[in-house]
N, CA, C and O atoms as CSV, one atom per row, in Angstrom:
chain,resi,resn,atom,element,x,y,z
A,1,UNK,N,N,-30.841,-20.518,-4.817
A,1,UNK,CA,C,-29.851,-19.481,-4.958
A,1,UNK,C,C,-28.488,-20.107,-5.213
A,1,UNK,O,O,-28.136,-21.121,-4.610
A,2,UNK,N,N,-27.745,-19.511,-6.089
A,2,UNK,CA,C,-26.411,-20.027,-6.356
A,2,UNK,C,C,-25.419,-19.450,-5.336
A,2,UNK,O,O,-25.655,-18.378,-4.779
A,3,UNK,N,N,-24.325,-20.153,-5.096
A,3,UNK,CA,C,-23.331,-19.670,-4.122
A,3,UNK,C,C,-22.652,-18.401,-4.624
A,3,UNK,O,O,-22.582,-18.171,-5.831
A,4,UNK,N,N,-22.150,-17.572,-3.700
A,4,UNK,CA,C,-21.471,-16.342,-4.114
A,4,UNK,C,C,-20.182,-16.641,-4.862
A,4,UNK,O,O,-19.530,-17.657,-4.621
A,5,UNK,N,N,-19.826,-15.750,-5.767
A,5,UNK,CA,C,-18.596,-15.887,-6.546
A,5,UNK,C,C,-17.487,-15.052,-5.923
A,5,UNK,O,O,-17.749,-14.080,-5.215
A,6,UNK,N,N,-16.268,-15.436,-6.189
A,6,UNK,CA,C,-15.119,-14.642,-5.763
A,6,UNK,C,C,-14.657,-14.965,-4.358
A,6,UNK,O,O,-15.222,-15.808,-3.661
A,7,UNK,N,N,-13.616,-14.269,-3.976
A,7,UNK,CA,C,-13.018,-14.478,-2.656
A,7,UNK,C,C,-13.876,-13.821,-1.577
A,7,UNK,O,O,-14.608,-12.864,-1.827
A,8,UNK,N,N,-13.761,-14.361,-0.390
A,8,UNK,CA,C,-14.484,-13.801,0.750
A,8,UNK,C,C,-13.923,-12.421,1.086
A,8,UNK,O,O,-12.731,-12.169,0.907
A,9,UNK,N,N,-14.769,-11.547,1.564
A,9,UNK,CA,C,-14.360,-10.203,1.973
A,9,UNK,C,C,-14.195,-10.236,3.494
A,9,UNK,O,O,-15.186,-10.275,4.224
A,10,UNK,N,N,-12.960,-10.223,3.971
A,10,UNK,CA,C,-12.757,-10.346,5.424
A,10,UNK,C,C,-13.270,-9.118,6.171
A,10,UNK,O,O,-13.239,-8.001,5.653
A,11,UNK,N,N,-13.733,-9.340,7.374
A,11,UNK,CA,C,-14.182,-8.233,8.207
A,11,UNK,C,C,-13.002,-7.336,8.525
A,11,UNK,O,O,-13.104,-6.112,8.445
A,12,UNK,N,N,-11.887,-7.943,8.884
A,12,UNK,CA,C,-10.663,-7.196,9.156
A,12,UNK,C,C,-9.503,-7.993,8.560
A,12,UNK,O,O,-9.235,-9.117,8.986
A,13,UNK,N,N,-8.818,-7.413,7.578
A,13,UNK,CA,C,-7.678,-8.102,6.987
A,13,UNK,C,C,-6.577,-8.347,8.033
A,13,UNK,O,O,-6.395,-7.548,8.952
A,14,UNK,N,N,-5.867,-9.433,7.882
A,14,UNK,CA,C,-4.857,-9.808,8.877
A,14,UNK,C,C,-3.747,-8.766,9.012
A,14,UNK,O,O,-3.269,-8.517,10.118
A,15,UNK,N,N,-3.333,-8.157,7.901
A,15,UNK,CA,C,-2.269,-7.150,7.986
A,15,UNK,C,C,-2.736,-5.902,8.726
A,15,UNK,O,O,-1.954,-5.256,9.424
A,16,UNK,N,N,-4.002,-5.573,8.571
A,16,UNK,CA,C,-4.550,-4.424,9.295
A,16,UNK,C,C,-4.573,-4.713,10.797
A,16,UNK,O,O,-4.207,-3.860,11.606
A,17,UNK,N,N,-4.998,-5.901,11.154
A,17,UNK,CA,C,-5.007,-6.296,12.566
A,17,UNK,C,C,-3.591,-6.285,13.133
A,17,UNK,O,O,-3.367,-5.816,14.249
A,18,UNK,N,N,-2.641,-6.800,12.364
A,18,UNK,CA,C,-1.245,-6.785,12.795
A,18,UNK,C,C,-0.763,-5.349,13.004
A,18,UNK,O,O,-0.100,-5.056,13.999
A,19,UNK,N,N,-1.090,-4.462,12.081
A,19,UNK,CA,C,-0.699,-3.066,12.211
A,19,UNK,C,C,-1.260,-2.437,13.474
A,19,UNK,O,O,-0.560,-1.692,14.161
A,20,UNK,N,N,-2.512,-2.729,13.785
A,20,UNK,CA,C,-3.122,-2.188,15.002
A,20,UNK,C,C,-2.425,-2.713,16.256
A,20,UNK,O,O,-2.195,-1.964,17.205
A,21,UNK,N,N,-2.096,-3.987,16.254
A,21,UNK,CA,C,-1.415,-4.573,17.418
A,21,UNK,C,C,-0.004,-3.996,17.578
A,21,UNK,O,O,0.445,-3.739,18.695
A,22,UNK,N,N,0.681,-3.798,16.462
A,22,UNK,CA,C,2.027,-3.218,16.525
A,22,UNK,C,C,1.983,-1.772,17.012
A,22,UNK,O,O,2.874,-1.339,17.743
A,23,UNK,N,N,0.964,-1.030,16.617
A,23,UNK,CA,C,0.809,0.332,17.130
A,23,UNK,C,C,0.620,0.317,18.639
A,23,UNK,O,O,1.232,1.106,19.359
A,24,UNK,N,N,-0.230,-0.585,19.112
A,24,UNK,CA,C,-0.466,-0.696,20.561
A,24,UNK,C,C,0.788,-1.127,21.309
A,24,UNK,O,O,0.984,-0.774,22.471
A,25,UNK,N,N,1.632,-1.894,20.630
A,25,UNK,CA,C,2.867,-2.373,21.252
A,25,UNK,C,C,3.984,-1.332,21.193
A,25,UNK,O,O,5.085,-1.571,21.688
A,26,UNK,N,N,3.698,-0.179,20.587
A,26,UNK,CA,C,4.706,0.877,20.518
A,26,UNK,C,C,5.717,0.692,19.411
A,26,UNK,O,O,6.851,1.157,19.530
A,27,UNK,N,N,5.333,0.021,18.333
A,27,UNK,CA,C,6.231,-0.205,17.201
A,27,UNK,C,C,5.620,0.404,15.937
A,27,UNK,O,O,5.164,-0.325,15.055
A,28,UNK,N,N,5.608,1.740,15.846
A,28,UNK,CA,C,4.924,2.379,14.718
A,28,UNK,C,C,5.554,2.112,13.353
A,28,UNK,O,O,4.836,2.022,12.357
A,29,UNK,N,N,6.866,1.986,13.284
A,29,UNK,CA,C,7.509,1.722,11.982
A,29,UNK,C,C,7.090,0.361,11.443
A,29,UNK,O,O,6.814,0.220,10.251
A,30,UNK,N,N,7.043,-0.642,12.317
A,30,UNK,CA,C,6.591,-1.975,11.900
A,30,UNK,C,C,5.109,-1.955,11.550
A,30,UNK,O,O,4.677,-2.641,10.624
A,31,UNK,N,N,4.330,-1.168,12.291
A,31,UNK,CA,C,2.903,-1.052,12.014
A,31,UNK,C,C,2.678,-0.434,10.641
A,31,UNK,O,O,1.793,-0.872,9.906
A,32,UNK,N,N,3.463,0.575,10.285
A,32,UNK,CA,C,3.323,1.227,8.978
A,32,UNK,C,C,3.569,0.227,7.848
A,32,UNK,O,O,2.889,0.266,6.823
A,33,UNK,N,N,4.534,-0.661,8.035
A,33,UNK,CA,C,4.810,-1.693,7.025
A,33,UNK,C,C,3.613,-2.630,6.884
A,33,UNK,O,O,3.238,-3.003,5.772
A,34,UNK,N,N,3.017,-3.009,8.013
A,34,UNK,CA,C,1.857,-3.907,7.980
A,34,UNK,C,C,0.671,-3.230,7.286
A,34,UNK,O,O,-0.016,-3.856,6.478
A,35,UNK,N,N,0.432,-1.959,7.600
A,35,UNK,CA,C,-0.675,-1.248,6.944
A,35,UNK,C,C,-0.411,-1.089,5.449
A,35,UNK,O,O,-1.342,-1.172,4.648
A,36,UNK,N,N,0.838,-0.862,5.066
A,36,UNK,CA,C,1.175,-0.774,3.645
A,36,UNK,C,C,0.871,-2.082,2.928
A,36,UNK,O,O,0.368,-2.075,1.804
A,37,UNK,N,N,1.177,-3.205,3.576
A,37,UNK,CA,C,0.875,-4.520,2.986
A,37,UNK,C,C,-0.628,-4.690,2.813
A,37,UNK,O,O,-1.083,-5.237,1.808
A,38,UNK,N,N,-1.383,-4.231,3.774
A,38,UNK,CA,C,-2.841,-4.318,3.675
A,38,UNK,C,C,-3.357,-3.459,2.529
A,38,UNK,O,O,-4.250,-3.872,1.790
A,39,UNK,N,N,-2.795,-2.264,2.382
A,39,UNK,CA,C,-3.238,-1.366,1.317
A,39,UNK,C,C,-2.852,-1.868,-0.067
A,39,UNK,O,O,-3.483,-1.495,-1.056
A,40,UNK,N,N,-1.827,-2.709,-0.151
A,40,UNK,CA,C,-1.504,-3.334,-1.439
A,40,UNK,C,C,-2.583,-4.335,-1.839
A,40,UNK,O,O,-2.933,-4.453,-3.013
A,41,UNK,N,N,-3.099,-5.046,-0.855
A,41,UNK,CA,C,-4.125,-6.059,-1.126
A,41,UNK,C,C,-5.520,-5.460,-1.248
A,41,UNK,O,O,-6.336,-5.919,-2.047
A,42,UNK,N,N,-5.781,-4.437,-0.453
A,42,UNK,CA,C,-7.101,-3.791,-0.440
A,42,UNK,C,C,-6.902,-2.279,-0.530
A,42,UNK,O,O,-6.999,-1.580,0.478
A,43,UNK,N,N,-6.626,-1.772,-1.733
A,43,UNK,CA,C,-6.320,-0.344,-1.896
A,43,UNK,C,C,-7.437,0.553,-1.371
A,43,UNK,O,O,-8.623,0.263,-1.530
A,44,UNK,N,N,-7.026,1.639,-0.745
A,44,UNK,CA,C,-7.930,2.681,-0.282
A,44,UNK,C,C,-8.910,2.237,0.801
A,44,UNK,O,O,-9.962,2.854,0.967
A,45,UNK,N,N,-8.588,1.191,1.530
A,45,UNK,CA,C,-9.432,0.774,2.648
A,45,UNK,C,C,-9.299,1.824,3.749
A,45,UNK,O,O,-8.192,2.128,4.193
A,46,UNK,N,N,-10.427,2.374,4.184
A,46,UNK,CA,C,-10.429,3.512,5.098
A,46,UNK,C,C,-9.698,3.218,6.409
A,46,UNK,O,O,-8.877,4.026,6.842
A,47,UNK,N,N,-9.972,2.100,7.038
A,47,UNK,CA,C,-9.320,1.805,8.320
A,47,UNK,C,C,-7.815,1.621,8.156
A,47,UNK,O,O,-7.044,1.985,9.043
A,48,UNK,N,N,-7.401,1.065,7.041
A,48,UNK,CA,C,-5.967,0.892,6.796
A,48,UNK,C,C,-5.297,2.232,6.498
A,48,UNK,O,O,-4.170,2.474,6.929
A,49,UNK,N,N,-5.983,3.094,5.767
A,49,UNK,CA,C,-5.432,4.429,5.512
A,49,UNK,C,C,-5.276,5.200,6.822
A,49,UNK,O,O,-4.258,5.857,7.044
A,50,UNK,N,N,-6.275,5.119,7.676
A,50,UNK,CA,C,-6.205,5.820,8.961
A,50,UNK,C,C,-5.085,5.233,9.823
A,50,UNK,O,O,-4.304,5.974,10.420
A,51,UNK,N,N,-5.010,3.910,9.885
A,51,UNK,CA,C,-3.952,3.269,10.663
A,51,UNK,C,C,-2.578,3.592,10.125
A,51,UNK,O,O,-1.645,3.829,10.892
A,52,UNK,N,N,-2.447,3.605,8.804
A,52,UNK,CA,C,-1.170,3.926,8.181
A,52,UNK,C,C,-0.762,5.356,8.504
A,52,UNK,O,O,0.394,5.612,8.840
A,53,UNK,N,N,-1.699,6.285,8.405
A,53,UNK,CA,C,-1.397,7.684,8.716
A,53,UNK,C,C,-0.961,7.833,10.165
A,53,UNK,O,O,-0.007,8.553,10.461
A,54,UNK,N,N,-1.650,7.160,11.056
A,54,UNK,CA,C,-1.313,7.221,12.482
A,54,UNK,C,C,0.065,6.632,12.740
A,54,UNK,O,O,0.868,7.215,13.468
A,55,UNK,N,N,0.339,5.472,12.142
A,55,UNK,CA,C,1.627,4.803,12.346
A,55,UNK,C,C,2.769,5.633,11.766
A,55,UNK,O,O,3.817,5.778,12.396
A,56,UNK,N,N,2.569,6.171,10.579
A,56,UNK,CA,C,3.615,6.976,9.946
A,56,UNK,C,C,3.911,8.226,10.762
A,56,UNK,O,O,5.070,8.612,10.915
A,57,UNK,N,N,2.873,8.856,11.281
A,57,UNK,CA,C,3.084,10.047,12.111
A,57,UNK,C,C,3.859,9.693,13.372
A,57,UNK,O,O,4.766,10.422,13.773
A,58,UNK,N,N,3.505,8.584,13.994
A,58,UNK,CA,C,4.203,8.165,15.214
A,58,UNK,C,C,5.645,7.769,14.927
A,58,UNK,O,O,6.507,7.866,15.801
A,59,UNK,N,N,5.904,7.321,13.698
A,59,UNK,CA,C,7.259,6.924,13.314
A,59,UNK,C,C,8.084,8.116,12.828
A,59,UNK,O,O,9.249,7.959,12.462
A,60,UNK,N,N,7.481,9.305,12.825
A,60,UNK,CA,C,8.220,10.498,12.424
A,60,UNK,C,C,8.189,10.795,10.936
A,60,UNK,O,O,8.941,11.650,10.468
A,61,UNK,N,N,7.345,10.114,10.185
A,61,UNK,CA,C,7.243,10.336,8.741
A,61,UNK,C,C,6.013,11.200,8.461
A,61,UNK,O,O,5.030,10.748,7.873
A,62,UNK,N,N,6.100,12.429,8.891
A,62,UNK,CA,C,4.967,13.359,8.849
A,62,UNK,C,C,4.423,13.577,7.436
A,62,UNK,O,O,3.208,13.612,7.244
A,63,UNK,N,N,5.295,13.724,6.457
A,63,UNK,CA,C,4.843,13.997,5.088
A,63,UNK,C,C,4.016,12.839,4.527
A,63,UNK,O,O,2.943,13.053,3.963
A,64,UNK,N,N,4.515,11.619,4.683
A,64,UNK,CA,C,3.759,10.447,4.218
A,64,UNK,C,C,2.455,10.295,4.982
A,64,UNK,O,O,1.439,9.895,4.412
A,65,UNK,N,N,2.480,10.616,6.281
A,65,UNK,CA,C,1.265,10.534,7.089
A,65,UNK,C,C,0.216,11.507,6.565
A,65,UNK,O,O,-0.964,11.166,6.485
A,66,UNK,N,N,0.636,12.710,6.209
A,66,UNK,CA,C,-0.300,13.694,5.675
A,66,UNK,C,C,-0.859,13.254,4.324
A,66,UNK,O,O,-2.019,13.532,4.019
A,67,UNK,N,N,-0.051,12.572,3.512
A,67,UNK,CA,C,-0.530,12.052,2.231
A,67,UNK,C,C,-1.626,11.017,2.446
A,67,UNK,O,O,-2.641,11.020,1.749
A,68,UNK,N,N,-1.414,10.134,3.413
A,68,UNK,CA,C,-2.429,9.105,3.701
A,68,UNK,C,C,-3.711,9.746,4.223
A,68,UNK,O,O,-4.812,9.339,3.851
A,69,UNK,N,N,-3.564,10.748,5.085
A,69,UNK,CA,C,-4.738,11.417,5.631
A,69,UNK,C,C,-5.498,12.139,4.514
A,69,UNK,O,O,-6.728,12.124,4.492
A,70,UNK,N,N,-4.773,12.767,3.593
A,70,UNK,CA,C,-5.411,13.455,2.471
A,70,UNK,C,C,-6.175,12.472,1.590
A,70,UNK,O,O,-7.268,12.780,1.114
A,71,UNK,N,N,-5.600,11.286,1.374
A,71,UNK,CA,C,-6.284,10.259,0.587
A,71,UNK,C,C,-7.572,9.835,1.285
A,71,UNK,O,O,-8.609,9.682,0.639
A,72,UNK,N,N,-7.508,9.649,2.584
A,72,UNK,CA,C,-8.698,9.261,3.343
A,72,UNK,C,C,-9.769,10.353,3.249
A,72,UNK,O,O,-10.944,10.055,3.038
A,73,UNK,N,N,-9.370,11.587,3.403
A,73,UNK,CA,C,-10.324,12.694,3.325
A,73,UNK,C,C,-10.959,12.810,1.943
A,73,UNK,O,O,-12.127,13.182,1.826
A,74,UNK,N,N,-10.202,12.495,0.904
A,74,UNK,CA,C,-10.750,12.617,-0.448
A,74,UNK,C,C,-11.895,11.637,-0.679
A,74,UNK,O,O,-12.784,11.907,-1.486
A,75,UNK,N,N,-11.886,10.512,0.013
A,75,UNK,CA,C,-12.964,9.533,-0.125
A,75,UNK,C,C,-14.160,9.872,0.748
A,75,UNK,O,O,-15.268,9.397,0.496
A,76,UNK,N,N,-13.951,10.679,1.762
A,76,UNK,CA,C,-14.994,10.996,2.724
A,76,UNK,C,C,-15.352,12.484,2.654
A,76,UNK,O,O,-15.520,13.130,3.689
A,77,UNK,N,N,-15.467,13.016,1.468
A,77,UNK,CA,C,-15.811,14.432,1.293
A,77,UNK,C,C,-17.136,14.734,1.996
A,77,UNK,O,O,-18.113,13.996,1.862
A,78,UNK,N,N,-17.141,15.822,2.736
A,78,UNK,CA,C,-18.352,16.231,3.426
A,78,UNK,C,C,-18.543,15.590,4.784
A,78,UNK,O,O,-19.419,16.008,5.542
A,79,UNK,N,N,-17.753,14.592,5.109
A,79,UNK,CA,C,-17.869,13.946,6.413
A,79,UNK,C,C,-17.142,14.778,7.464
A,79,UNK,O,O,-16.171,15.471,7.161
A,80,UNK,N,N,-17.613,14.704,8.668
A,80,UNK,CA,C,-16.999,15.462,9.766
A,80,UNK,C,C,-15.866,14.640,10.367
A,80,UNK,O,O,-16.017,14.056,11.440
A,81,UNK,N,N,-14.736,14.596,9.678
A,81,UNK,CA,C,-13.573,13.863,10.164
A,81,UNK,C,C,-12.731,14.780,11.036
A,81,UNK,O,O,-12.481,15.931,10.678
A,82,UNK,N,N,-12.305,14.280,12.158
A,82,UNK,CA,C,-11.410,15.036,13.022
A,82,UNK,C,C,-9.995,14.578,12.739
A,82,UNK,O,O,-9.632,13.446,13.058
A,83,UNK,N,N,-9.185,15.453,12.139
A,83,UNK,CA,C,-7.832,15.019,11.793
A,83,UNK,C,C,-6.968,14.833,13.036
A,83,UNK,O,O,-7.107,15.569,14.013
A,84,UNK,N,N,-6.083,13.854,12.995
A,84,UNK,CA,C,-5.126,13.695,14.072
A,84,UNK,C,C,-4.197,14.907,14.137
A,84,UNK,O,O,-4.195,15.735,13.226
A,85,UNK,N,N,-3.437,15.013,15.168
A,85,UNK,CA,C,-2.570,16.179,15.387
A,85,UNK,C,C,-1.618,16.419,14.218
A,85,UNK,O,O,-1.311,17.569,13.905
A,86,UNK,N,N,-1.142,15.345,13.561
A,86,UNK,CA,C,-0.166,15.517,12.486
A,86,UNK,C,C,-0.768,16.134,11.233
A,86,UNK,O,O,-0.031,16.667,10.404
A,87,UNK,N,N,-2.067,16.077,11.073
A,87,UNK,CA,C,-2.694,16.562,9.852
A,87,UNK,C,C,-3.264,17.967,9.993
A,87,UNK,O,O,-3.826,18.504,9.039
A,88,UNK,N,N,-3.127,18.563,11.158
A,88,UNK,CA,C,-3.694,19.899,11.390
A,88,UNK,C,C,-2.760,20.976,10.896
A,88,UNK,O,O,-3.071,22.162,11.007
């Protein structure tokens, strides 16, 4: 068998992990920036979209949070997703 081509697909991108840690530390604005960086590298990644929506809502950016949640829902049509409080 020949070796795989291309870059490795990380289990969890570093910016996503940073965003999660910043959310836990109570820094949602910084977390939103980290999730945005992750989404630039890995567009439409579900966990990053969810984290970004959560961080943006906690930072008071309700409209952007709803946009991220809508993007996540568009990829998961038919799934039983429970929207966070900001998306209801």
